[in-house]
N, C-alpha and C positions, 0 to 999 in steps of 0.2 A: 543117420545114425549116431554122426560121430556129434552131433548136434546135441542128441539123446545121450549120451559117455558126457562129455561136457556140462551137460545139467547136473548131471548126478554126483558130477565126481568136484563141482562147485558148489552143491547142497551138500555134500559128506565132509566139506569142509565150512563148508557154516555150521551148521553140527556140533562138531570136532571145539567151534568158537564156542557154541554155545555149552557144551561141556567144562572146557575152560573159564568159561567164563561164570559156571556154577559152581565148581572147584576153589577158583577164588574169593567168588564172591557168598555163594552158599553152605559151603561146605568143607572151607579152611576154620570154623573153629577147634582152637588147641586145647590142650590136656597144661603143655607147660608148653617153655622152649626148649626141653630136653627128654620132651615123651616121645614113643611110638609114633602116636598119632599124626606127631608135625611130620613125620619124614614119610607118613603113607601117602600123605595128601604133595608132600614137595616129588616122593619118586611116580605119582602121578602126573606132580607138574614133566619133567624128566619127559617121561616119555610124550607126550600133548607136546614138548615145545620139539619134538621131529614134525611134528606137521604145518607150521608156523614156519622151515628155515627150512631158506633151500642148499642146499653144500653146493661147491665149479662141480663141473659136466667128469672133472673126474673119478669121484666119491662117488657114484651115484647109481652104482650097479654094488655095491657094497652092503654086504649087514652094517644095519645099525647099530653101532657100534657105542652105549653108553659106560663109563666109566667111572668110577671111583677112586680117585688116588687119596691114600693116605688114609684114617682109622674109620672104615664102616660104618654114615651114625644108620644105617638104610633095612639090616636086617636080611630077611628077603624079603621085604614091602619090593624093595624094584623088578625082581624075580616075577613075583606075584603082578607085577600091575603089566608085564609085558608079557607075559607065557600067551601063547599064542594067536599075539597079534602082528602083524603085518602094516608096513605105512607104502603106499605106492607098489605093494610086493613085496616086498625088503624085512628081513626079519633083523630082527633085533635081537643081539649080545650084549649077556653084560659080565664090563669086567671088572677085576680089582689090582688097581698097582698098586706096588708099595714108592713105585719112582716113575714119574715119567718119565719114558726118553721119547728121541724122536719116531719116526712113525710109530709109535703104537698104534693097532686099530680102530682111533678113539672117534663120535663120533660130536657127542656132546659124554664132556668131562667136567664131574664134578669136585670140585675142590676140598676137602674136609677141612673144618676146621683146626682138626691134630694139624694142619700144614700152614699156620696163619704168620707163622715166624719167617718163614719159607717163600710169601704167598710173590712179591714184589720180585724173584728171580723163577719163581716158575712160572708167573706167567710170562716172560719176559721170553723164556728158552720158545711158548707157545704163540709169538706174536703174532707168524707168519704162516702157521698152521690154519686151513682149515678144519678147527675143531671152535665147541660152542660149550664155551667153558663157560658152567657156575657154578657158584659157592654161593653161602650165606652169613659171616660175617659181615661187621661193618665196616665199610669202605671195601668193599673186594669189588663195584665195578672202575672207583676215581684210580684205582693202582691199575687199572687197566682188564678187568673181567668184562666178562661180555654179562650174564643174567646175575641178577644178584637175588634170592630167597632172601626175605627182612621180614619178622616178625612185628606188627604192630594191631595194637589194641589185642592179641590172639587173632589175628588176620593175619595170612600169607602175602603179604607184597608186594612186584615185581618192579624191578630197579634195574632197565636195558641198557648201555655204551655201545654208542652206535659209532665212535670210532674203531673199542677192539671188533666189533661184527661187519663192517667193516676191514677194516685188516687182514680179516682172517679169509678175506673171502665170501661173508654169508651175506645170503636175505633175510632179511629179519618182516615177516609177512606184518603190511601195516595194520594189521586187527588184535598182531598181540603188541602191535608196538600203542594200540588205543591203551590198554586195563596198564601201560609200565610207566610208574617214573620215567622218566628220561637225563645219563648222568652222562658226565663228561671226563675223560680222564684229565686226574688232575696237570698231567704237561700239557693238552691239548688246552686243554682252560688256561694256563697261566698262559700258553703263545696266544692263543686270542687277547686275554687281556693287555697285554704289551702291545700288541697290533692296534687296540683302541686309541693304547697309550699315544702312542710315534705317527 
């Protein structure tokens, strides 16, 4: 019975990967960089990320909080995509924040483009929080964000910063990593370059 459960769980995760890949490769033609169609797709990504990221044990019994800080670009897309959905028996809760504060019950935090001028201090505050930070502005991963959703040739592409996920105690599935461009934090890249010179 346990083997059957494991097989079904793996089968479900594999199907999740197929769905995510389809969203990335087939379902992401966008109307324009600011279109509602773009954020319908990005809302689906936020939901699917929960299947490919493991949070520390202490947070695994909580509902999965998807939070948006700043001016919300999603409208009702997040609620639509998570309605009635669970992952590992955990329901989703969508929260919108004017500003992030320590202790907010967020597992995935989307940082809106309206916060662009405050990105560095905001990400610094969350440096060691068990939160998957997601953005969609150039340079988001390089200054410490975990995942950036960039638009390339009218398609959404993933960038993932493993320095950021490691600091937050998050484990990202190799399946998700295989679909992304791996980016390092600017400070980490500079340190590595200095190490090579020395």
